[in-house]
Steps between C-alpha positions, in 0.01 A plus 500: 500500500493347153261648250186301430516331159226330314586217265553560132205556274498136384495379863209730583304375199574136585374551856168650389189292451366505147334826397157338502552364850642826637278774362172409671687473829680836482268651763498181705663501842861368475433214743188387313680535165800301624742779412548853374729728301672771699566851372843388370349223287607214729245219533453375857342154537312404816725250678325440832248628743320603691798486735502467876636798695854366559585418136344832396720686749809320365404608148444858619870505586644269235289542186642697211180704470192576709161657438196582709272455201469872430445561128684718251265763361703516176350169378121547486438172314697275737558448869873569536620488862734772625832349613636649821844652534724313748477782756116484489479129580541497883226759554277328243541165679412658837193669353385188318559277802265715706228450237526119463616464136486199275853437376602336174835416347563573133804403290646653184655292220845618610447353849423822688233483770223741590283525811147612419301617803129529439373718786140475617363755745 
């Protein structure tokens, strides 16, 4: 499997909202904010959602990345979703499907896609 690469530093900076627009939203939920920075510095922009079950299931298989909306503890000032390893995705989809998630599609500047499952109990 190819190693995950984020864009160059200039691409990351170009994808970010202005500092003034981003800072107050750093603790805002990624869906409400319209995007987020992952732990690798890649900016993911909200592309669509909430998704119906069938398109969400297709993304669970075909998206480049997937998250259940769990947060990294290493970033106390921002909500940074934990990206799942490929081997974790099938079990995560089964678990999330049983709990009726809201699914959203995000896109990176380099064209990669991400499925974001927001699970409500």
